[in-house]
LOLODREN-274589 format. One record per atom (N, C-alpha, C): chain; x, y, z; atom name. Coordinates in steps of 0.001 Angstrom, whole numbers, plus 500000, padded with zeros to 6 digits. Atoms other than C-alpha are relative to their C-alpha. Example, Ala and Ser with C-alpha at 12.3 -4.5 7.8 and 13.67 -1.06 7.14 Angstrom:
% LOLODREN-274589
 chaine      x      y      z atome
      A 500890 498810 500000     N
      A 512300 495500 507800    CA
      A 500900 501200 500000     C
      A 499180 498810 499940     N
      A 513670 498940 507140    CA
      A 499230 501090 500730     C
% end
This chain:
% LOLODREN-274589
 chaine      x      y      z atome
      A 499721 501359 499545     N
      A 899352 145930 560889    CA
      A 498848 499501 500866     C
      A 501105 500567 499240     N
      A 896635 143641 562250    CA
      A 500411 499780 501448     C
      A 499733 500192 498570     N
      A 896359 143444 566028    CA
      A 500186 498520 500309     C
      A 499809 501383 499563     N
      A 897631 140290 567702    CA
      A 498830 499537 500856     C
      A 501127 500320 499130     N
      A 894787 140439 570232    CA
      A 498821 500898 499631     C
      A 501197 499194 500248     N
      A 891229 141548 569550    CA
      A 499705 500912 501175     C
      A 500313 499207 498810     N
      A 890860 142754 573115    CA
      A 500926 499605 501141     C
      A 499284 500187 498736     N
      A 892938 143176 576260    CA
      A 499119 500585 501088     C
      A 500809 499506 498892     N
      A 890857 143436 579424    CA
      A 500861 500075 501252     C
      A 499150 499741 498836     N
      A 892279 144746 582685    CA
      A 499155 500190 501247     C
      A 500656 499755 498716     N
      A 891190 144529 586319    CA
      A 499750 498759 500814     C
      A 500339 500993 498994     N
      A 889381 142162 588667    CA
      A 500008 498568 499476     C
      A 500243 501426 500189     N
      A 889511 138385 588835    CA
      A 499706 499409 501372     C
      A 500394 500554 498695     N
      A 888082 136151 591528    CA
      A 499519 498565 499844     C
      A 500787 501217 499925     N
      A 886715 132830 592576    CA
      A 498615 500419 500467     C
      A 501386 499658 499670     N
      A 882926 133160 592661    CA
      A 499309 498775 500564     C
      A 500734 501092 499361     N
      A 880980 130956 595071    CA
      A 498513 500316 499917     C
      A 501422 499776 500241     N
      A 877380 130801 593839    CA
      A 499186 498962 500763     C
      A 500863 500917 499257     N
      A 874689 129321 596043    CA
      A 499431 498936 499063     C
      A 500552 501095 500803     N
      A 873710 125927 594699    CA
      A 498479 499956 500114     C
      A 501449 499963 499795     N
      A 870234 126284 596184    CA
      A 499466 501358 499540     C
      A 500530 498775 500591     N
      A 868213 128864 594250    CA
      A 498686 500372 500675     C
      A 501249 499507 499442     N
      A 865492 131026 595752    CA
      A 499968 500067 501509     C
      A 499958 499933 498538     N
      A 866676 130975 599377    CA
      A 501091 500983 500420     C
      A 498948 499108 499516     N
      A 868699 133456 601477    CA
      A 501247 499219 500372     C
      A 498722 500650 499717     N
      A 872316 132744 602315    CA
      A 499938 499139 501261     C
      A 500105 500762 498763     N
      A 871331 131505 605775    CA
      A 499452 498591 499784     C
      A 500581 501310 500290     N
      A 869571 128554 604129    CA
      A 500765 499246 498916     C
      A 499199 500655 501039     N
      A 872252 127700 601566    CA
      A 500847 498901 500621     C
      A 499249 501142 499476     N
      A 873867 124282 602071    CA
      A 501279 499729 499228     C
      A 498821 500280 500819     N
      A 876423 124244 599236    CA
      A 500154 501078 498938     C
      A 499681 498992 500998     N
      A 878102 126397 596614    CA
      A 500662 499343 498788     C
      A 499261 500362 501200     N
      A 879318 126025 593042    CA
      A 501114 501022 499810     C
      A 498834 499121 500150     N
      A 882792 127442 592384    CA
      A 500236 500312 498533     C
      A 499770 499531 501359     N
      A 883234 129529 589241    CA
      A 501117 501048 500017     C
      A 499048 498896 500133     N
      A 885600 132214 587965    CA
      A 499221 501261 499651     C
      A 500734 498771 500242     N
      A 884487 135847 587940    CA
      A 500899 501221 500004     C
      A 499317 498722 500117     N
      A 885421 139527 587863    CA
      A 499719 500594 498632     C
      A 500471 499376 501239     N
      A 884222 141976 585209    CA
      A 500930 499761 498805     C
      A 499155 500175 501181     N
      A 887266 142005 582854    CA
      A 500317 498539 499705     C
      A 499761 501427 500191     N
      A 887850 138291 583419    CA
      A 498829 499364 499265     C
      A 501187 500491 500693     N
      A 884280 137491 582418    CA
      A 499970 500446 498539     C
      A 500027 499478 501372     N
      A 884563 139718 579345    CA
      A 500994 499248 499119     C
      A 498991 500690 500804     N
      A 887753 137998 578205    CA
      A 499539 498600 499618     C
      A 500508 501335 500301     N
      A 886155 134548 578458    CA
      A 498859 500083 498988     C
      A 501098 499827 500945     N
      A 883019 135766 576703    CA
      A 500494 500299 498600     C
      A 499439 499662 501311     N
      A 885088 137240 573890    CA
      A 500602 498764 499328     C
      A 499404 501213 500560     N
      A 886998 133988 573433    CA
      A 498935 499057 499480     C
      A 501052 500925 500427     N
      A 883821 131931 573237    CA
      A 499268 500505 498756     C
      A 500616 499439 501207     N
      A 882546 134288 570534    CA
      A 500959 500021 498819     C
      A 499081 500149 501116     N
      A 885615 133622 568440    CA
      A 501113 501019 499935     C
      A 498942 498991 499997     N
      A 887911 136518 569380    CA
      A 501259 499456 500675     C
      A 498734 500334 499357     N
      A 891510 136425 570597    CA
      A 500243 501002 501125     C
      A 499866 499069 498879     N
      A 891611 137963 574096    CA
      A 501253 499750 500839     C
      A 498976 500091 498965     N
      A 894365 138683 576594    CA
      A 499446 500655 501257     C
      A 500494 499480 498723     N
      A 893788 139415 580272    CA
      A 501162 500502 500838     C
      A 499043 499443 499046     N
      A 895745 141678 582595    CA
      A 499290 500141 501337     C
      A 500472 499961 498629     N
      A 894753 140868 586143    CA
      A 501170 499539 500852     C
      A 498969 500582 499143     N
      A 896725 139584 589123    CA
      A 499330 499018 500937     C
      A 500501 500991 499050     N
      A 896271 136537 591312    CA
      A 501041 499796 501084     C
      A 499080 500281 498919     N
      A 897790 135514 594604    CA
      A 500809 498747 499729     C
      A 499196 501217 500076     N
      A 900420 132876 595069    CA
      A 499325 498951 500878     C
      A 500828 500893 499206     N
      A 897706 130534 596318    CA
      A 499241 499042 499080     C
      A 500721 500976 500811     N
      A 895528 127653 595177    CA
      A 498800 500612 499294     C
      A 501094 499320 500685     N
      A 892695 130009 594332    CA
      A 500518 500637 498706     C
      A 499378 499512 501222     N
      A 895045 131693 591870    CA
      A 500197 498895 498991     C
      A 499870 501157 500887     N
      A 895781 128247 590433    CA
      A 498656 499689 499334     C
      A 501355 500286 500494     N
      A 892020 127720 590072    CA
      A 499618 500957 498876     C
      A 500349 498991 501007     N
      A 891529 130974 588161    CA
      A 500825 499812 498734     C
      A 499133 500122 501170     N
      A 894528 130511 585871    CA
      A 499708 498730 499208     C
      A 500287 501250 500704     N
      A 893693 126889 585075    CA
      A 498741 500119 499151     C
      A 501233 499812 500761     N
      A 890183 127855 584002    CA
      A 500252 500870 498763     C
      A 499729 499097 501122     N
      A 891417 130729 581826    CA
      A 500818 499310 498910     C
      A 499174 500707 500976     N
      A 894040 128570 580171    CA
      A 499189 498954 499252     C
      A 500873 500971 500651     N
      A 891472 125878 579457    CA
      A 499094 500691 498985     C
      A 500876 499252 500904     N
      A 889247 128517 577872    CA
      A 500744 500575 498800     C
      A 499229 499441 501094     N
      A 892079 129795 575686    CA
      A 500241 501490 500096     C
      A 499676 498593 499772     N
      A 892422 133267 577195    CA
      A 501505 500113 500263     C
      A 498561 499804 499798     N
      A 896014 134569 577063    CA
      A 500255 500467 501431     C
      A 499711 499706 498594     N
      A 897330 134519 580634    CA
      A 501468 500364 500242     C
      A 498552 499800 499849     N
      A 901029 135219 579956    CA
      A 500340 501304 500712     C
      A 499709 498673 499443     N
      A 900719 138787 581267    CA
      A 499397 500176 501391     C
      A 500618 499937 498676     N
      A 899021 137927 584589    CA
      A 501058 499720 501062     C
      A 499012 500253 498940     N
      A 901434 138391 587527    CA
      A 499365 499320 501209     C
      A 500401 500536 498707     N
      A 901221 136460 590767    CA
      A 500626 500877 501070     C
      A 499559 499049 498986     N
      A 901490 138717 593792    CA
      A 500263 499279 501325     C
      A 499684 500660 498723     N
      A 903334 137228 596806    CA
      A 499319 500712 501176     C
      A 500619 499498 498760     N
      A 901599 137662 600177    CA
      A 498662 500694 499745     C
      A 501344 499499 500289     N
      A 898340 138630 598462    CA
      A 499096 498823 499661     C
      A 500965 501040 500278     N
      A 895184 136593 598097    CA
      A 499209 500314 498733     C
      A 500917 499842 501117     N
      A 893137 136033 594980    CA
      A 498621 500369 500563     C
      A 501284 499500 499527     N
      A 889805 137824 595347    CA
      A 498931 498897 500001     C
      A 501110 500952 499917     N
      A 886598 135967 596265    CA
      A 498676 500751 500107     C
      A 501349 499439 499941     N
      A 882867 136648 595933    CA
      A 499039 498881 500393     C
      A 501051 500950 499621     N
      A 879913 134890 597590    CA
      A 498649 500600 499634     C
      A 501291 499483 500445     N
      A 876393 135179 596183    CA
      A 498894 498991 500216     C
      A 501219 500806 499999     N
      A 872914 133879 596851    CA
      A 499137 500445 498820     C
      A 500810 499747 501203     N
      A 870412 133667 593975    CA
      A 498533 499908 500390     C
      A 501399 499941 499590     N
      A 866862 134780 594757    CA
      A 499185 500735 498934     C
      A 500744 499359 501083     N
      A 865042 135500 591477    CA
      A 498621 500439 500491     C
      A 499504 499345 501215     N
      A 863562 137646 590151    CA
      A 500901 501213 500230     C
      A 499327 498711 499856     N
      A 865270 140612 591790    CA
      A 500953 500090 501187     C
      A 499054 499949 498875     N
      A 867511 139633 594740    CA
      A 501180 499092 499713     C
      A 498769 500732 500290     N
      A 871101 138632 594062    CA
      A 501127 500597 500854     C
      A 499028 499343 499105     N
      A 873108 139735 597149    CA
      A 501422 499470 499789     C
      A 498583 500318 500180     N
      A 876890 139817 596696    CA
      A 500790 500407 501234     C
      A 499031 499627 498978     N
      A 879606 139774 599334    CA
      A 501390 499865 499404     C
      A 498657 499986 500577     N
      A 883075 140766 598116    CA
      A 501053 499824 501101     C
      A 498833 500123 499133     N
      A 886325 139678 599781    CA
      A 501202 500518 499219     C
      A 498970 499354 500809     N
      A 888866 142136 598406    CA
      A 501062 500720 500831     C
      A 498951 499383 499181     N
      A 890940 143342 601355    CA
      A 501332 499301 499723     C
      A 498693 500562 500291     N
      A 894566 142846 600359    CA
      A 500026 499076 498802     C
      A 500070 500941 501121     N
      A 893559 141118 597137    CA
      A 501051 500336 498943     C
      A 498877 499885 500931     N
      A 896064 140573 594347    CA
      A 499756 501008 498894     C
      A 500183 499140 501180     N
      A 894428 142479 591489    CA
      A 500031 501484 500340     C
      A 499805 498603 499600     N
      A 894464 145708 593495    CA
      A 501473 500401 499930     C
      A 498565 499745 499989     N
      A 898256 145380 593349    CA
      A 500603 500104 498595     C
      A 499474 499771 501346     N
      A 898561 145762 589574    CA
      A 500737 501331 499964     C
      A 499151 498810 500032     N
      A 901297 148307 588832    CA
      A 500223 500470 498571     C
      A 499641 499490 501322     N
      A 902471 150446 585959    CA
      A 501015 499081 499308     C
      A 499064 500956 500596     N
      A 905283 147940 585448    CA
      A 499259 498802 499405     C
      A 500823 501077 500564     N
      A 902659 145218 584946    CA
      A 499387 500441 498674     C
      A 500579 499463 501231     N
      A 901041 147447 582337    CA
      A 501046 500065 498893     C
      A 498935 499910 501007     N
      A 904367 147988 580584    CA
      A 500267 498656 499334     C
      A 499763 501340 500554     N
      A 904650 144227 580099    CA
      A 498819 499489 499180     C
      A 501219 500455 500684     N
      A 901131 143956 578651    CA
      A 500011 500431 498530     C
      A 499962 499742 501443     N
      A 900490 143911 574871    CA
      A 498993 501055 499546     C
      A 500987 498972 500311     N
      A 898557 147159 574704    CA
      A 500078 500432 498539     C
      A 499854 499562 501393     N
      A 899980 148261 571358    CA
      A 499644 498902 499008     C
      A 500337 501131 500876     N
      A 899241 144791 569960    CA
      A 498541 499584 500136     C
      A 501418 500299 499787     N
      A 895563 144902 570987    CA
      A 499138 501024 499273     C
      A 500895 499089 500713     N
      A 892709 146368 568969    CA
      A 499163 500839 500967     C
      A 500831 499338 498996     N
      A 890636 147264 572048    CA
      A 500570 499691 501381     C
      A 499627 500194 498597     N
      A 891651 147764 575685    CA
      A 498797 500369 500859     C
      A 501119 499765 499085     N
      A 888960 147469 578370    CA
      A 500552 500293 501387     C
      A 499653 499642 498619     N
      A 889486 149261 581696    CA
      A 498701 500272 500752     C
      A 501229 499925 499210     N
      A 887010 149493 584558    CA
      A 500105 500974 501159     C
      A 500046 499093 498869     N
      A 885900 151836 587287    CA
      A 500508 499386 501279     C
      A 499538 500635 498771     N
      A 886617 149302 590021    CA
      A 501520 499968 500069     C
      A 498543 499959 500005     N
      A 890256 149292 588941    CA
      A 500570 501275 500591     C
      A 499558 498715 499463     N
      A 890404 152874 590253    CA
      A 499802 500111 501512     C
      A 500420 499845 498604     N
      A 889238 152108 593787    CA
      A 501165 500080 500978     C
      A 498855 500008 499099     N
      A 892711 151618 595309    CA
      A 501294 500133 499208     C
      A 498654 500026 500560     N
      A 896370 152230 594609    CA
      A 500672 498676 500367     C
      A 499464 499383 501212     N
      A 898493 151029 592908    CA
      A 499196 499745 498727     C
      A 500738 500314 501226     N
      A 895843 149666 590511    CA
      A 499377 501243 499365     C
      A 500556 498768 500573     N
      A 894383 153171 590118    CA
      A 500983 500625 499008     C
      A 498997 499414 500897     N
      A 897606 154567 588660    CA
      A 500257 499095 498798     C
      A 499775 500937 501103     N
      A 898077 151412 586588    CA
      A 498874 500075 498979     C
      A 501145 499906 500922     N
      A 894576 151749 585119    CA
      A 500075 501263 499164     C
      A 499826 498765 500765     N
      A 895136 155382 584150    CA
      A 501122 499841 498971     C
      A 498851 500165 500882     N
      A 898506 154467 582659    CA
      A 499642 499117 498809     C
      A 500407 500888 501094     N
      A 896999 151629 580609    CA
      A 499111 500729 498997     C
      A 500902 499280 500902     N
      A 894258 153865 579216    CA
      A 500750 501057 499195     C
      A 499235 498956 500705     N
      A 896673 156674 578374    CA
      A 500940 499390 498971     C
      A 499104 500669 500938     N
      A 899140 154280 576780    CA
      A 499230 499484 498788     C
      A 500819 500493 501107     N
      A 896366 152711 574693    CA
      A 499578 501142 499084     C
      A 500423 498860 500814     N
      A 895067 156087 573552    CA
      A 501156 500527 499165     C
      A 498840 499484 500727     N
      A 898557 157226 572579    CA
      A 500444 499058 498881     C
      A 499621 500986 501011     N
      A 899071 153999 570612    CA
      A 498949 499865 498897     C
      A 501068 500120 500978     N
      A 895847 154459 568663    CA
      A 499097 498804 500235     C
      A 500858 501126 499629     N
      A 894188 151516 570440    CA
      A 498683 500534 500551     C
      A 501301 499587 499485     N
      A 890472 151833 571141    CA
      A 499922 499690 501499     C
      A 500129 500169 498555     N
      A 889686 152264 574851    CA
      A 498523 499943 500373     C
      A 501366 500144 499505     N
      A 886423 150924 576249    CA
      A 500041 500109 501523     C
      A 500094 499822 498541     N
      A 885653 152182 579762    CA
      A 498687 499402 500473     C
      A 501166 500572 499333     N
      A 883263 149933 581674    CA
      A 499905 500670 501365     C
      A 500105 499214 498766     N
      A 881990 152129 584517    CA
      A 500075 499116 501248     C
      A 499789 501037 498982     N
      A 881655 149037 586770    CA
      A 500063 500575 501421     C
      A 500035 499378 498673     N
      A 880617 150885 589937    CA
      A 499549 499001 501051     C
      A 500310 500856 498856     N
      A 880708 148773 593105    CA
      A 500048 500875 501245     C
      A 500007 499030 498893     N
      A 879589 151050 595978    CA
      A 500818 499576 501206     C
      A 499286 500415 498795     N
      A 881152 148894 598695    CA
      A 501513 500042 499847     C
      A 498565 499855 500216     N
      A 884585 149430 597139    CA
      A 500458 501457 500112     C
      A 499697 498566 499960     N
      A 884406 153222 597592    CA
      A 499494 500613 501304     C
      A 500433 499290 498797     N
      A 884161 155562 600580    CA
      A 498808 500906 499716     C
      A 501127 499157 500372     N
      A 881607 157641 598660    CA
      A 499878 500092 498495     C
      A 500240 499928 501444     N
      A 880014 158086 595241    CA
      A 500798 501116 499352     C
      A 499259 498881 500569     N
      A 881720 161417 594718    CA
      A 501441 499654 499686     C
      A 498625 500424 500260     N
      A 885143 159792 594974    CA
      A 500077 499160 498729     C
      A 500053 500779 501238     N
      A 884176 157289 592297    CA
      A 499849 500916 498795     C
      A 500253 499104 501131     N
      A 882862 160062 590046    CA
      A 501269 500750 499614     C
      A 498789 499237 500300     N
      A 886038 162118 590328    CA
      A 501048 499119 499327     C
      A 498989 500892 500560     N
      A 888233 159110 589576    CA
      A 499640 499547 498593     C
      A 500371 500559 501293     N
      A 886239 157709 586670    CA
      A 499887 501086 498928     C
      A 500089 498933 500999     N
      A 885736 161087 584981    CA
      A 501358 500257 499346     C
      A 498674 499877 500605     N
      A 889481 161348 584477    CA
      A 500237 498862 499003     C
      A 499817 501150 500889     N
      A 889489 157859 582959    CA
      A 499194 500169 498712     C
      A 500857 499807 501167     N
      A 886652 158794 580618    CA
      A 500634 500912 498954     C
      A 499305 499156 500956     N
      A 888940 161360 579033    CA
      A 500797 499225 498972     C
      A 499260 500862 500929     N
      A 890766 158450 577366    CA
      A 499078 499096 499196     C
      A 500904 501013 500533     N
      A 887632 156572 576296    CA
      A 499636 500241 498545     C
      A 500601 500008 501332     N
      A 886670 155718 572730    CA
      A 498511 499679 500102     C
      A 501381 500405 499751     N
      A 883453 154258 574151    CA
      A 499859 499734 501487     C
      A 500300 500271 498597     N
      A 881899 154163 577624    CA
      A 498741 499163 500090     C
      A 501135 500909 499817     N
      A 879468 151519 578887    CA
      A 499664 499935 501480     C
      A 500414 500136 498609     N
      A 877424 151393 582076    CA
      A 498500 499888 500120     C
      A 501427 500020 499713     N
      A 874034 150810 583638    CA
      A 499530 501429 500288     C
      A 500527 498687 499625     N
      A 871724 153705 584439    CA
      A 500564 500431 501348     C
      A 499491 499673 498670     N
      A 872840 153546 588079    CA
      A 501486 500370 499940     C
      A 498577 499713 500128     N
      A 876520 153471 587106    CA
      A 500236 501339 499305     C
      A 499869 498715 500694     N
      A 876063 156409 584745    CA
      A 499740 501151 500957     C
      A 500282 498942 499020     N
      A 874497 158489 587507    CA
      A 501105 500083 501045     C
      A 498891 499972 499048     N
      A 877273 157456 589887    CA
      A 501219 500691 499403     C
      A 498841 499390 500664     N
      A 879915 158511 587346    CA
      A 499887 501513 499929     C
      A 500229 498559 500039     N
      A 878342 161955 587240    CA
      A 499651 500575 501362     C
      A 500372 499599 498643     N
      A 877487 162063 590961    CA
      A 498721 500824 500011     C
      A 501317 499365 500034     N
      A 873867 162982 590277    CA
      A 498945 498912 499916     C
      A 501101 500950 500086     N
      A 870504 161243 590558    CA
      A 499094 500277 498805     C
      A 500753 499676 501208     N
      A 869256 162765 587292    CA
      A 500689 499333 498811     C
      A 499351 500785 501046     N
      A 869938 160330 584441    CA
      A 500354 500839 498781     C
      A 499723 499176 501183     N
      A 869678 162857 581593    CA
      A 501209 500899 500243     C
      A 498858 499161 499646     N
      A 872071 165185 583370    CA
      A 501278 499162 500071     C
      A 498836 500879 499882     N
      A 874393 162262 584106    CA
      A 500561 499648 498627     C
      A 499547 500347 501350     N
      A 874541 161242 580445    CA
      A 500767 501168 499380     C
      A 499316 498809 500538     N
      A 875476 164796 579463    CA
      A 501369 500181 500647     C
      A 498730 499811 499300     N
      A 878199 164968 582111    CA
      A 501030 498954 499579     C
      A 499077 501056 500427     N
      A 879708 161630 581112    CA
      A 500536 500303 498600     C
      A 499564 499683 501360     N
      A 879810 162626 577448    CA
      A 500921 501221 499974     C
      A 499153 498800 499947     N
      A 881338 165980 578389    CA
      A 501429 499664 500423     C
      A 498650 500412 499595     N
      A 884318 164066 579821    CA
      A 500853 499567 498816     C
      A 499196 500310 501181     N
      A 885331 163042 576314    CA
      A 499616 498829 499133     C
      A 500276 501133 500882     N
      A 883965 159696 575077    CA
      A 499074 500393 498854     C
      A 500876 499682 501137     N
      A 882443 159948 571568    CA
      A 498616 499371 500108     C
      A 501297 500655 499835     N
      A 879649 157602 572642    CA
      A 499922 499341 501368     C
      A 500301 500681 498747     N
      A 878049 156186 575786    CA
      A 498875 499017 499739     C
      A 501048 501007 500081     N
      A 876064 152948 575834    CA
      A 499469 499768 501417     C
      A 500635 500199 498699     N
      A 873600 152745 578720    CA
      A 499232 498684 499972     C
      A 500671 501296 499892     N
      A 872556 149202 579670    CA
      A 498753 500178 500868     C
      A 501269 499744 499317     N
      A 868892 149149 580723    CA
      A 499254 498712 500352     C
      A 500610 501252 499588     N
      A 868279 145502 581575    CA
      A 498926 499530 499036     C
      A 501101 500523 500808     N
      A 864912 144238 580341    CA
      A 499531 500992 498940     C
      A 500386 498986 500995     N
      A 864472 147504 578407    CA
      A 501047 500176 498910     C
      A 499000 499930 501061     N
      A 867505 146877 576218    CA
      A 501140 500932 500340     C
      A 498892 499066 499809     N
      A 870129 149579 575804    CA
      A 499740 501242 499168     C
      A 500106 498764 500780     N
      A 870487 153117 574516    CA
      A 501393 500538 499722     C
      A 498723 499427 500429     N
      A 873289 154860 572650    CA
      A 499871 501519 500013     C
      A 500024 498545 499870     N
      A 874122 158481 573392    CA
      A 501300 500575 499451     C
      A 498851 499300 500552     N
      A 876448 160841 571528    CA
      A 499842 501487 500266     C
      A 500117 498563 499734     N
      A 877273 164516 572122    CA
      A 499152 500697 498940     C
      A 500844 499251 500905     N
      A 874511 166595 570601    CA
      A 499051 499168 499166     C
      A 500862 500863 500803     N
      A 872742 163574 569104    CA
      A 498805 499489 500782     C
      A 501175 500591 499353     N
      A 869341 162045 569803    CA
      A 500329 498588 500478     C
      A 499766 501367 499534     N
      A 869367 158844 571890    CA
      A 499468 498979 499004     C
      A 500434 501090 500880     N
      A 869123 155610 569912    CA
      A 499694 498793 500882     C
      A 500431 501114 499167     N
      A 867136 152846 571594    CA
      A 500235 498687 499256     C
      A 499713 501309 500585     N
      A 868300 149276 570942    CA
      A 499166 498958 500738     C
      A 501006 500879 499412     N
      A 865633 146657 571520    CA
      A 500618 498815 500740     C
      A 499529 501165 499239     N
      A 866061 143859 574092    CA
      A 499485 498704 499384     C
      A 500543 501325 500294     N
      A 865461 140127 573763    CA
      A 499281 499524 501263     C
      A 500736 500398 498792     N
      A 862713 138995 576169    CA
      A 500408 498601 500482     C
      A 499615 501276 499399     N
      A 863721 136195 578559    CA
      A 499458 499936 501428     C
      A 500327 500177 498582     N
      A 862952 134777 582018    CA
      A 501309 499978 500774     C
      A 498737 499818 499281     N
      A 865661 135826 584486    CA
      A 500189 498922 501066     C
      A 499571 500861 498899     N
      A 867473 133282 586642    CA
      A 500983 500750 500886     C
      A 498915 499359 499245     N
      A 870535 135343 587654    CA
      A 500556 501145 499169     C
      A 499569 498846 500784     N
      A 871408 138869 586528    CA
      A 501508 500248 500060     C
      A 498571 499755 499862     N
      A 875040 138718 587674    CA
      A 500734 499468 498772     C
      A 499273 500369 501205     N
      A 877340 138655 584666    CA
      A 499350 500494 498728     C
      A 500702 499539 501199     N
      A 874765 140141 582297    CA
      A 500770 501120 499304     C
      A 499273 498880 500592     N
      A 876764 143326 581802    CA
      A 501301 499576 499355     C
      A 498742 500478 500558     N
      A 879979 141425 581180    CA
      A 499756 499222 498708     C
      A 500369 500691 501235     N
      A 878292 139147 578634    CA
      A 499616 501021 498932     C
      A 500348 498923 500933     N
      A 876845 142290 577043    CA
      A 501265 500585 499376     C
      A 498766 499393 500502     N
      A 880341 143765 576751    CA
      A 500711 499082 499016     C
      A 499325 500916 500916     N
      A 881734 140622 575135    CA
      A 499296 499969 498655     C
      A 500739 499959 501258     N
      A 878961 140656 572543    CA
      A 500211 501301 499257     C
      A 499739 498696 500602     N
      A 879432 144376 571923    CA
      A 501369 500030 499342     C
      A 498637 499994 500538     N
      A 883170 143934 571441    CA
      A 500100 499099 498779     C
      A 499992 500896 501153     N
      A 882630 140982 569125    CA
      A 499389 500689 498782     C
      A 500630 499291 501106     N
      A 880270 143050 567018    CA
      A 500905 501070 499407     C
      A 499093 498954 500478     N
      A 882740 145920 566813    CA
      A 501167 499406 499228     C
      A 498869 500638 500691     N
      A 885587 143582 565837    CA
      A 499571 499363 498685     C
      A 500530 500508 501268     N
      A 883374 142131 563112    CA
      A 499682 501127 499024     C
      A 500253 498854 500878     N
      A 883014 145629 561706    CA
      A 498562 500453 499960     C
      A 501401 499584 499980     N
      A 879367 146054 562639    CA
      A 499881 501452 500468     C
      A 500258 498671 499437     N
      A 877968 149558 563196    CA
      A 499628 499875 501470     C
      A 500197 500045 498556     N
      A 877561 150473 566848    CA
      A 498605 499496 500367     C
      A 501360 500432 499671     N
      A 873774 149955 566844    CA
      A 499883 498482 499937     C
      A 500087 501445 500159     N
      A 874125 146383 565574    CA
      A 500884 499296 501035     C
      A 499129 500591 498983     N
      A 877033 145667 567938    CA
      A 499315 500014 501366     C
      A 500740 499935 498732     N
      A 874901 146818 570884    CA
      A 498883 498957 500022     C
      A 501041 501035 500085     N
      A 872097 144540 569694    CA
      A 500604 498618 500263     C
      A 499330 501256 499693     N
      A 874588 141662 569760    CA
      A 500286 499906 501498     C
      A 499803 499979 498558     N
      A 875457 142712 573302    CA
      A 498723 499684 500753     C
      A 501283 500327 499379     N
      A 871768 142579 574200    CA
      A 499735 498496 499951     C
      A 500227 501440 500147     N
      A 871646 139002 572899    CA
      A 500857 499208 500981     C
      A 499128 500751 499096     N
      A 874675 137762 574850    CA
      A 499637 500258 501459     C
      A 500439 499708 498638     N
      A 873493 139543 577980    CA
      A 498722 499271 500367     C
      A 501263 500690 499743     N
      A 870023 138024 577655    CA
      A 500228 498507 500238     C
      A 499719 501430 499829     N
      A 871451 134521 577328    CA
      A 500554 499724 501393     C
      A 499313 500310 498742     N
      A 873633 134758 580434    CA
      A 499069 500121 501201     C
      A 500880 499869 498831     N
      A 870796 135856 582743    CA
      A 499079 498792 500158     C
      A 500768 501240 499861     N
      A 869091 132515 582071    CA
      A 500857 498880 500591     C
      A 499051 501019 499560     N
      A 872164 130685 583460    CA
      A 500469 500288 501416     C
      A 499700 499977 498570     N
      A 873658 130035 586881    CA
      A 501153 500929 500357     C
      A 498807 499232 499660     N
      A 876997 131898 586693    CA
      A 500412 500946 498895     C
      A 499497 498981 500925     N
      A 879186 134294 584734    CA
      A 500942 499389 498969     C
      A 499018 500424 500998     N
      A 882417 133306 582974    CA
      A 499760 498579 499519     C
      A 500170 501410 500359     N
      A 881705 129572 583052    CA
      A 498825 499753 499073     C
      A 501228 500198 500763     N
      A 878405 130092 581245    CA
      A 499879 500942 498787     C
      A 500051 499086 501137     N
      A 879302 132625 578549    CA
      A 499635 499241 498721     C
      A 500451 500716 501194     N
      A 877628 131727 575225    CA
      A 501028 500000 498881     C
      A 499203 500058 501225     N
      A 879357 130664 572025    CA
      A 499240 500685 498879     C
      A 500680 499353 501115     N
      A 878601 132260 568683    CA
      A 498861 499147 499442     C
      A 501158 500788 500445     N
      A 876466 129296 567502    CA
      A 498807 500106 500948     C
      A 501098 499843 499053     N
      A 874431 129619 570706    CA
      A 499320 501361 499842     C
      A 500571 498667 500210     N
      A 873956 133346 570094    CA
      A 499139 500014 498750     C
      A 500752 499997 501257     N
      A 872864 132789 566505    CA
      A 498698 499222 500125     C
      A 501221 500785 499802     N
      A 870381 130089 567533    CA
      A 499008 500766 500867     C
      A 500856 499204 499109     N
      A 869025 132275 570351    CA
      A 499308 501111 499225     C
      A 500575 498878 500758     N
      A 868492 135221 567990    CA
      A 498960 499487 499004     C
      A 500993 500570 500925     N
      A 866745 133022 565411    CA
      A 498702 499658 500729     C
      A 501191 500364 499233     N
      A 864393 131722 568090    CA
      A 499197 501220 500437     C
      A 500657 498775 499539     N
      A 863623 135294 569157    CA
      A 499541 500892 498854     C
      A 500525 499235 501133     N
      A 862752 136461 565652    CA
      A 501039 500722 499167     C
      A 498956 499404 500828     N
      A 866122 137604 564281    CA
      A 500504 501319 500543     C
      A 499364 498763 499564     N
      A 868260 140689 564560    CA
      A 499058 501192 499835     C
% end
């Protein structure tokens, strides 16, 4: 039976306040643009704009910021029916200044935030068995009860035969130490059909500063494949016992790197749902990630499929 949803993403959502003035520190910023953000939230919007049918399992507070997030998602066409509102909790917020080419400082406001309060009961209400792919993230493991809910979602998806994509999504300021993140995410990787992360996130997941060793440790946890995002150098695919496969990037001029990994994931998922081999799906992820780094924000700026196709043609093709 065909899945009702191409992808169900689970975890963070937020209001993102991006500095309107580019190239200056936060102390010199006079105004902000308000967008919607959070890794799984961005991925769900990106997937929708590429023509997929996504559902999102996050949580928002019973506040106007929650209204802001839900209204945007509903306008985009992301399924929000499974998003609970958590009384006495606030919707998460992020503030960022944009200082190209390599400074993009983030400040997270996540104390007592709603999406940390996702529970196993919330997962039970979600359409995991009706989704082709479930995306879970490392940040979802940083606090209870969302940690138990994330494990439960991954285990339920695996038992249902649903593909599980683990986005390592390591945010150091959400953890007391890298070793705690590694221990938590390694258990999650045991449910993974595919793992995705940057070089830094891969090393954090293995609690080592040696990338080759980290890749081996991550694969030893169980995923059949690991995709390592390498920014301007493209991406690489790693499998147990196999030689790495390098996937070429698309050259661009960077405005803002935030959201690149989430756009990459949406392109990767789109490629997989189109039946493309993993190498070609990763190349699609490189394209969507390259497009978003030329733009001001994350979810609000995710590319459509016609934009991706035009971008690839301009860059010389697949």
